[in-house]
N, C-alpha and C positions, 0 to 999 in steps of 0.2 A: 643915509644913502644905500647902505646894505639892505635895509628893510624894503626899500622900493625895488631894489634888484630882485630880492627874494620873491616879491609879489609878482613882478613881471615874469620871472622864470616859471612860477607856478601857473600863471595864466597861459604861458607858452606850452607847458606840459599838457594842460587841459586841451588846448587846441590840437596838439599832436596825437593824443589818445583818441579824441573824438574823430579826427580825420582818418586815423588808422583803422578804427572800427568800421568805417564806411567802405574800406577798400576790399575788393574781391581778390586781387592778386596777392599770393602769399608772401612773395619776396618783398613787395612794397609795404605790406602791412608789418612784416617783421622789422624792416628797416626803420619805419616810423616809431615803432614801440622801442627800439633800441635808442633812437635818438631822444625819445621822450624820457626814457630811464636815465640817460646820461645827463640830460637837462635837469632832471629831478635831483640827481646827485650834486650838481652845481647849485641848485636852489637850497639844498640842505646845508652845504657849506656857507653860502651867504647868510642863511638863517642863524647858523651858529656864531658867525662873525658879528651879526646884529645883535644877538643876545649877549655876547661877552663884552660889547663896548658900553 
């Protein structure tokens, strides 16, 4: 289950970064990159949990 969550979060990070790179407004772009970074940290934690089980 943790491995599926990790894959889901990594796909979500990919979409956030791709969408952020298309934005012209600086504030929205920074916000999307911050959300992507936080989601990446969550994915890393789920990945560590999947590897330890």
